[in-house]
C-alpha positions in Angstrom: 13.0 14.6 -17.9 14.9 17.1 -19.4 14.1 19.5 -22.8 16.1 17.5 -25.6 16.7 16.3 -28.8 18.9 13.5 -30.4 20.8 13.9 -33.9 20.8 9.7 -34.9 17.4 8.1 -33.0 13.6 9.1 -33.2 11.7 7.3 -30.1 8.3 5.7 -29.5 6.9 5.9 -26.1 4.0 3.9 -24.7 2.7 5.0 -21.5 2.7 2.0 -19.0 1.1 3.7 -16.0 -0.4 7.3 -16.3 -1.1 9.9 -16.2 1.9 11.5 -18.1 2.5 15.1 -19.9 4.6 15.5 -23.1 5.4 18.5 -24.5 7.2 18.6 -27.8 8.4 20.8 -30.6 10.4 21.0 -34.1 12.3 24.3 -32.7 13.5 25.1 -29.4 10.4 26.7 -27.9 8.7 24.7 -25.3 4.7 23.9 -26.5 1.8 23.1 -24.6 2.0 20.3 -22.7 -0.6 17.3 -23.8 -1.8 14.3 -21.4 -1.8 11.0 -22.2 -2.8 8.0 -20.7 -2.4 4.0 -20.1 -2.2 2.7 -23.5 -1.1 6.0 -25.4 1.7 5.7 -27.9 3.8 8.6 -28.8 6.4 9.0 -31.9 9.2 11.3 -32.0 11.2 11.9 -35.2 14.8 12.4 -34.6 15.6 15.8 -33.9 12.2 16.9 -32.6 12.4 18.6 -28.9 10.8 16.4 -26.1 10.3 16.6 -22.4 8.5 14.2 -20.4 6.4 15.2 -16.9 5.3 12.9 -14.3 1.7 13.9 -13.4 0.8 12.2 -10.4 4.5 12.9 -8.9 5.4 9.6 -11.5 4.4 7.6 -14.0 6.0 4.2 -16.2 6.7 4.8 -20.1 8.4 2.1 -22.2 11.1 3.8 -24.5 11.8 2.2 -27.8 14.6 3.5 -30.1 15.0 4.1 -34.0 18.3 4.3 -34.6 18.7 6.7 -37.9 22.5 5.9 -38.9 23.2 1.8 -38.8 27.4 2.7 -38.6 26.7 4.9 -35.9 23.8 4.0 -33.4 22.9 6.2 -30.8 23.8 6.5 -27.5 23.5 8.6 -24.0 25.8 10.9 -25.9 23.6 11.7 -28.7 21.1 13.3 -26.0 21.1 17.4 -26.4 19.9 18.8 -23.7 18.7 22.3 -24.2 17.2 22.3 -20.4 17.7 19.8 -17.5 16.3 20.9 -14.3 19.3 18.6 -12.6 22.3 20.2 -14.1 23.0 17.1 -16.2 25.3 17.9 -19.2 
């Protein structure tokens, strides 16, 4: 996943099939990757930078969005990509 954040949503992830790695930071500097395993729950704040990494070439994570603006819910346009290996905008 790209190194990214969102202006209008927080997220909760649950690891369904791991292991996966998560990098997170409150600023643009990427911190150390933390491994997570089946059943782990990761809570990301609105604006928190994050990246998901499949450690065994892939992983499965359930992602739940918490919209922070009732009149302007988050969507795919709310993704701010700081770094992306797939050249998305």
